[in-house]
BATI-6013 format. One record per residue (C-alpha): residue number from 0; x, y, z. Coordinates in nm, 2 decimals, always signed. Example, Ala and Ser with C-alpha at 12.3 -4.5 7.8 and 13.67 -1.06 7.14 Angstrom:
2
   num        x        y        z
     0    +1.23    -0.45    +0.78
     1    +1.37    -0.11    +0.71
This chain:
383
   num        x        y        z
     0    -0.68    -3.13    -0.33
     1    -0.91    -2.86    -0.20
     2    -0.82    -2.49    -0.12
     3    -0.83    -2.46    +0.26
     4    -0.97    -2.11    +0.28
     5    -1.29    -2.24    +0.13
     6    -1.37    -2.36    +0.49
     7    -1.38    -2.10    +0.76
     8    -1.37    -2.35    +1.04
     9    -1.05    -2.51    +0.92
    10    -0.69    -2.42    +1.02
    11    -0.39    -2.49    +0.81
    12    -0.09    -2.67    +0.95
    13    +0.26    -2.54    +0.93
    14    +0.35    -2.69    +0.60
    15    +0.04    -2.56    +0.42
    16    -0.15    -2.89    +0.42
    17    -0.43    -3.01    +0.65
    18    -0.50    -3.38    +0.69
    19    -0.80    -3.48    +0.89
    20    -1.02    -3.79    +0.97
    21    -0.72    -4.02    +0.97
    22    -0.63    -3.95    +0.61
    23    -0.97    -4.06    +0.49
    24    -1.04    -3.71    +0.34
    25    -0.84    -3.53    +0.08
    26    -0.56    -3.30    +0.19
    27    -0.63    -2.93    +0.18
    28    -0.39    -2.68    +0.03
    29    -0.33    -2.36    +0.22
    30    -0.38    -2.04    +0.01
    31    -0.35    -1.68    +0.10
    32    -0.68    -1.50    +0.07
    33    -0.52    -1.21    -0.10
    34    -0.45    -1.44    -0.40
    35    -0.82    -1.42    -0.48
    36    -0.75    -1.16    -0.74
    37    -0.53    -1.40    -0.94
    38    -0.71    -1.72    -0.88
    39    -0.98    -1.89    -1.10
    40    -1.32    -1.77    -0.98
    41    -1.46    -2.12    -0.95
    42    -1.20    -2.19    -0.68
    43    -1.29    -1.90    -0.46
    44    -1.46    -1.95    -0.13
    45    -1.84    -1.96    -0.18
    46    -1.90    -1.63    +0.00
    47    -1.64    -1.45    -0.22
    48    -1.78    -1.61    -0.54
    49    -2.13    -1.49    -0.44
    50    -2.01    -1.14    -0.39
    51    -1.84    -1.14    -0.73
    52    -2.17    -1.26    -0.89
    53    -2.36    -0.99    -0.71
    54    -2.12    -0.72    -0.84
    55    -2.14    -0.86    -1.19
    56    -2.52    -0.82    -1.19
    57    -2.47    -0.45    -1.12
    58    -2.19    -0.37    -1.36
    59    -2.26    -0.60    -1.65
    60    -2.03    -0.85    -1.83
    61    -1.68    -0.79    -1.70
    62    -1.39    -1.02    -1.66
    63    -1.39    -1.19    -1.32
    64    -1.04    -1.09    -1.23
    65    -1.13    -0.72    -1.30
    66    -1.42    -0.74    -1.06
    67    -1.21    -0.92    -0.79
    68    -0.94    -0.64    -0.80
    69    -1.21    -0.39    -0.69
    70    -1.37    -0.62    -0.44
    71    -1.04    -0.70    -0.27
    72    -0.95    -0.33    -0.26
    73    -1.28    -0.25    -0.10
    74    -1.26    -0.54    +0.15
    75    -1.54    -0.73    -0.02
    76    -1.80    -0.44    +0.02
    77    -2.00    -0.49    -0.30
    78    -2.16    -0.14    -0.30
    79    -1.82    +0.03    -0.25
    80    -1.66    -0.19    -0.51
    81    -1.93    -0.11    -0.77
    82    -1.90    +0.26    -0.70
    83    -1.53    +0.26    -0.75
    84    -1.55    +0.05    -1.06
    85    -1.81    +0.28    -1.22
    86    -1.60    +0.58    -1.12
    87    -1.30    +0.41    -1.30
    88    -1.51    +0.36    -1.61
    89    -1.61    +0.72    -1.62
    90    -1.25    +0.84    -1.57
    91    -1.12    +0.62    -1.85
    92    -1.38    +0.75    -2.09
    93    -1.31    +1.12    -1.99
    94    -0.94    +1.08    -2.03
    95    -0.96    +0.85    -2.34
    96    -0.73    +0.60    -2.16
    97    -0.84    +0.32    -2.40
    98    -0.65    +0.49    -2.68
    99    -0.31    +0.39    -2.54
   100    -0.38    +0.02    -2.61
   101    -0.63    +0.07    -2.90
   102    -0.37    +0.25    -3.10
   103    -0.10    +0.00    -3.03
   104    +0.09    -0.09    -3.35
   105    +0.12    -0.46    -3.26
   106    +0.17    -0.74    -3.30
   107    +0.00    -0.84    -2.98
   108    -0.03    -1.18    -2.81
   109    +0.18    -1.44    -2.64
   110    +0.32    -1.56    -2.97
   111    +0.43    -1.21    -3.07
   112    +0.59    -1.16    -2.73
   113    +0.78    -1.48    -2.77
   114    +0.89    -1.38    -3.12
   115    +1.02    -1.05    -2.99
   116    +1.21    -1.22    -2.71
   117    +1.38    -1.45    -2.95
   118    +1.47    -1.18    -3.20
   119    +1.82    -1.05    -3.10
   120    +1.74    -0.71    -3.26
   121    +1.45    -0.67    -3.01
   122    +1.58    -0.84    -2.70
   123    +1.88    -0.90    -2.48
   124    +1.95    -1.27    -2.41
   125    +1.58    -1.36    -2.48
   126    +1.43    -1.08    -2.28
   127    +1.23    -0.83    -2.48
   128    +1.37    -0.48    -2.42
   129    +1.09    -0.24    -2.54
   130    +0.75    -0.41    -2.53
   131    +0.59    -0.06    -2.57
   132    +0.69    -0.08    -2.93
   133    +0.41    -0.34    -2.98
   134    +0.16    -0.28    -2.69
   135    +0.08    +0.09    -2.65
   136    +0.04    +0.40    -2.86
   137    +0.37    +0.54    -2.98
   138    +0.53    +0.87    -2.87
   139    +0.81    +1.07    -3.03
   140    +1.16    +1.06    -2.87
   141    +1.09    +0.77    -2.64
   142    +1.46    +0.71    -2.60
   143    +1.48    +1.05    -2.44
   144    +1.19    +0.97    -2.20
   145    +1.37    +0.65    -2.10
   146    +1.70    +0.83    -2.04
   147    +1.53    +1.10    -1.82
   148    +1.26    +0.89    -1.66
   149    +1.49    +0.59    -1.61
   150    +1.21    +0.33    -1.63
   151    +1.20    +0.00    -1.83
   152    +0.94    -0.27    -1.87
   153    +1.17    -0.57    -1.86
   154    +1.13    -0.94    -1.78
   155    +0.89    -1.14    -1.57
   156    +0.90    -1.30    -1.22
   157    +0.88    -1.67    -1.15
   158    +0.50    -1.66    -1.15
   159    +0.47    -1.46    -1.47
   160    +0.41    -1.11    -1.34
   161    +0.57    -0.84    -1.56
   162    +0.86    -0.64    -1.40
   163    +0.92    -0.27    -1.41
   164    +1.27    -0.15    -1.34
   165    +1.32    +0.21    -1.22
   166    +1.64    +0.39    -1.13
   167    +1.47    +0.62    -0.89
   168    +1.78    +0.79    -0.77
   169    +1.90    +0.90    -1.11
   170    +1.55    +0.98    -1.23
   171    +1.50    +1.21    -0.93
   172    +1.79    +1.42    -1.04
   173    +1.67    +1.43    -1.41
   174    +1.30    +1.50    -1.33
   175    +1.30    +1.87    -1.41
   176    +1.45    +1.81    -1.75
   177    +1.18    +1.55    -1.81
   178    +0.92    +1.78    -1.68
   179    +1.02    +2.05    -1.93
   180    +0.98    +1.80    -2.22
   181    +0.63    +1.67    -2.12
   182    +0.52    +2.02    -2.05
   183    +0.33    +2.02    -1.73
   184    +0.19    +1.81    -1.44
   185    -0.08    +1.67    -1.66
   186    +0.17    +1.56    -1.91
   187    +0.37    +1.37    -1.65
   188    +0.05    +1.20    -1.53
   189    -0.05    +1.09    -1.88
   190    +0.30    +0.93    -1.93
   191    +0.26    +0.74    -1.61
   192    -0.09    +0.62    -1.71
   193    +0.06    +0.50    -2.03
   194    +0.31    +0.30    -1.83
   195    +0.03    +0.14    -1.64
   196    -0.15    +0.05    -1.96
   197    +0.17    -0.10    -2.09
   198    +0.20    -0.32    -1.79
   199    -0.17    -0.42    -1.81
   200    -0.11    -0.53    -2.17
   201    +0.19    -0.74    -2.06
   202    -0.02    -0.89    -1.79
   203    -0.28    -0.99    -2.05
   204    -0.02    -1.15    -2.27
   205    +0.12    -1.34    -1.97
   206    -0.23    -1.46    -1.87
   207    -0.29    -1.60    -2.22
   208    +0.05    -1.77    -2.22
   209    +0.01    -1.93    -1.88
   210    -0.37    -2.00    -1.90
   211    -0.44    -1.82    -1.57
   212    -0.50    -1.47    -1.46
   213    -0.20    -1.24    -1.41
   214    -0.32    -0.90    -1.29
   215    -0.03    -0.76    -1.10
   216    +0.32    -0.63    -1.16
   217    +0.65    -0.64    -0.98
   218    +0.84    -0.31    -0.94
   219    +1.21    -0.28    -0.86
   220    +1.32    +0.07    -0.77
   221    +1.69    +0.16    -0.73
   222    +1.70    +0.43    -0.46
   223    +2.08    +0.48    -0.48
   224    +2.17    +0.84    -0.50
   225    +1.82    +0.96    -0.45
   226    +1.78    +1.34    -0.39
   227    +1.70    +1.41    -0.03
   228    +1.48    +1.71    -0.13
   229    +1.26    +1.62    -0.42
   230    +1.14    +1.91    -0.63
   231    +0.79    +2.04    -0.58
   232    +0.69    +1.94    -0.93
   233    +0.77    +1.57    -0.86
   234    +0.58    +1.58    -0.54
   235    +0.27    +1.72    -0.71
   236    +0.29    +1.46    -0.99
   237    +0.33    +1.19    -0.73
   238    +0.02    +1.30    -0.55
   239    -0.18    +1.29    -0.87
   240    -0.06    +0.95    -0.97
   241    -0.10    +0.81    -0.61
   242    -0.47    +0.90    -0.63
   243    -0.51    +0.77    -0.99
   244    -0.33    +0.44    -0.92
   245    -0.52    +0.37    -0.60
   246    -0.86    +0.46    -0.74
   247    -0.84    +0.33    -1.10
   248    -0.57    +0.06    -1.09
   249    -0.64    -0.11    -0.75
   250    -0.46    -0.43    -0.66
   251    -0.22    -0.41    -0.95
   252    +0.10    -0.43    -0.75
   253    +0.24    -0.77    -0.65
   254    +0.55    -0.65    -0.47
   255    +0.77    -0.34    -0.47
   256    +1.14    -0.39    -0.41
   257    +1.33    -0.08    -0.30
   258    +1.70    -0.16    -0.34
   259    +2.00    +0.04    -0.24
   260    +1.78    +0.22    +0.01
   261    +1.98    +0.46    +0.24
   262    +2.03    +0.31    +0.58
   263    +1.83    +0.59    +0.74
   264    +1.53    +0.49    +0.54
   265    +1.57    +0.12    +0.60
   266    +1.56    +0.19    +0.97
   267    +1.27    +0.43    +0.94
   268    +1.07    +0.18    +0.72
   269    +1.12    -0.10    +0.98
   270    +0.94    +0.13    +1.22
   271    +0.67    +0.23    +0.97
   272    +0.61    -0.13    +0.87
   273    +0.46    -0.21    +1.21
   274    +0.19    +0.05    +1.15
   275    +0.09    -0.07    +0.80
   276    -0.19    -0.31    +0.71
   277    -0.02    -0.65    +0.69
   278    -0.14    -0.70    +0.33
   279    +0.02    -0.36    +0.23
   280    +0.34    -0.43    +0.42
   281    +0.38    -0.77    +0.25
   282    +0.39    -0.58    -0.09
   283    +0.68    -0.36    +0.01
   284    +1.04    -0.48    +0.07
   285    +1.29    -0.22    +0.15
   286    +1.64    -0.35    +0.10
   287    +1.99    -0.21    +0.14
   288    +2.28    -0.30    -0.08
   289    +2.27    -0.68    -0.03
   290    +1.95    -0.72    -0.23
   291    +2.04    -0.96    -0.51
   292    +1.97    -1.29    -0.33
   293    +1.62    -1.16    -0.22
   294    +1.54    -1.06    -0.58
   295    +1.64    -1.40    -0.70
   296    +1.40    -1.57    -0.46
   297    +1.12    -1.42    -0.67
   298    +1.28    -1.37    -1.02
   299    +1.49    -1.61    -1.23
   300    +1.84    -1.48    -1.31
   301    +1.77    -1.49    -1.69
   302    +1.50    -1.22    -1.64
   303    +1.72    -0.96    -1.46
   304    +2.01    -0.74    -1.57
   305    +2.34    -0.82    -1.40
   306    +2.32    -0.51    -1.18
   307    +2.02    -0.67    -1.01
   308    +2.18    -1.01    -0.97
   309    +2.07    -1.16    -1.30
   310    +2.26    -1.28    -1.61
   311    +2.13    -1.04    -1.87
   312    +2.39    -0.79    -2.01
   313    +2.18    -0.48    -2.02
   314    +2.27    -0.16    -1.83
   315    +2.05    +0.10    -2.00
   316    +1.93    +0.24    -1.67
   317    +2.22    +0.44    -1.52
   318    +2.50    +0.67    -1.60
   319    +2.66    +0.45    -1.88
   320    +2.41    +0.54    -2.15
   321    +2.38    +0.89    -2.29
   322    +2.06    +1.04    -2.42
   323    +2.19    +0.98    -2.78
   324    +2.27    +0.62    -2.70
   325    +1.91    +0.56    -2.57
   326    +1.76    +0.73    -2.87
   327    +1.98    +0.54    -3.11
   328    +1.91    +0.20    -2.96
   329    +1.53    +0.26    -2.92
   330    +1.50    +0.38    -3.28
   331    +1.70    +0.08    -3.41
   332    +1.44    -0.15    -3.24
   333    +1.16    +0.05    -3.37
   334    +1.28    +0.01    -3.73
   335    +1.27    -0.36    -3.69
   336    +0.90    -0.36    -3.63
   337    +0.82    -0.06    -3.85
   338    +1.08    -0.02    -4.13
   339    +0.91    +0.29    -4.26
   340    +0.96    +0.46    -3.92
   341    +0.59    +0.56    -3.89
   342    +0.53    +0.69    -3.54
   343    +0.18    +0.83    -3.47
   344    +0.21    +1.17    -3.31
   345    +0.08    +1.19    -2.95
   346    +0.05    +1.48    -2.71
   347    +0.02    +1.43    -2.34
   348    -0.25    +1.68    -2.35
   349    -0.46    +1.46    -2.59
   350    -0.74    +1.42    -2.33
   351    -1.09    +1.53    -2.28
   352    -1.09    +1.89    -2.14
   353    -1.38    +1.80    -1.91
   354    -1.15    +1.56    -1.72
   355    -1.02    +1.69    -1.39
   356    -0.65    +1.76    -1.38
   357    -0.61    +1.82    -1.01
   358    -0.73    +1.52    -0.81
   359    -0.84    +1.57    -0.45
   360    -0.62    +1.40    -0.19
   361    -0.76    +1.27    +0.14
   362    -0.57    +1.38    +0.46
   363    -0.25    +1.17    +0.49
   364    -0.11    +1.02    +0.81
   365    +0.22    +1.17    +0.92
   366    +0.41    +0.86    +0.83
   367    +0.28    +0.87    +0.47
   368    +0.42    +1.22    +0.44
   369    +0.76    +1.09    +0.55
   370    +0.75    +0.83    +0.28
   371    +0.66    +1.08    +0.02
   372    +0.95    +1.30    +0.12
   373    +1.19    +1.01    +0.06
   374    +1.03    +0.85    -0.24
   375    +0.82    +1.13    -0.40
   376    +0.95    +1.08    -0.75
   377    +1.03    +0.71    -0.80
   378    +0.72    +0.58    -0.62
   379    +0.52    +0.77    -0.87
   380    +0.65    +0.53    -1.13
   381    +0.55    +0.21    -0.96
   382    +0.23    +0.22    -0.76
């Protein structure tokens, strides 16, 4: 079998296979070009492979899938991809981003992830509940951050992409309380970068487990009860993170599911969708209240809490759990991995002072402003 998009002159038939010359040649498997980011480099079309090699000669020894993320984001313009990649390297050094994973307590790796998933003290029905305990630098009072930020790294989709769950509606109402704890706009941004690094670590473990590149995440955002007028602080934090995620974490989103979206937004998005680039539109699915069957098309039930159509009994995101409940449960899991309770202190301001704190934003089309108004806070968790 040969990947059909290797050959520009060929067209795929409806079922994804192309048979030609009376069956005397091998069938050709249809593959979406956007999958180039997560496909073995040796199976790329020749022109894409050549561009990847050209970029590698300019930036040095870098993993193929990391180069491909920037090449796809820049529409295979090598010069633009190199410029963005080098800008990303400079930004990570200025902000000491590597510390989030370098100071991770561990254990790290697919075996460690499996052990955690099978340990009932660290999981719910064989799904690890707090992978951040192993994979990123620790912060004090993380249970409180979960309670206020309403975000969990939980489960994987059918292809092995890590999932992030966000109760955007409730988080929007609690944002100011969270903002007071982290201190300022920069503190919010640092926490969101830490979340991106956590998902990157989970992608790496999944890649090693499956033996193929996993470089994207699935985000499920519950928009039920979302505040119609997001506070200025959340909009400012969103603008910062939108810039950071698009410039320094390109092509890291597999699909965003917005569930329990208000009917007015569902209708509005159906109009907006026709204006979006098809690749971008394919990554965003805005769903109303009948969302469970759609999620289960992409995610096995044993990887989702019951609220989202799964079989896992875990309702930490929502009104049921108090702040004390979240702290107590997180701390109990932490003691399993670190009985001494050693948590390295970390401040969201622990960055190089030379790094810019206010990122320039390009002019936005009017429809993007509309989306920000509706989703200013919770999209900031999941770009």
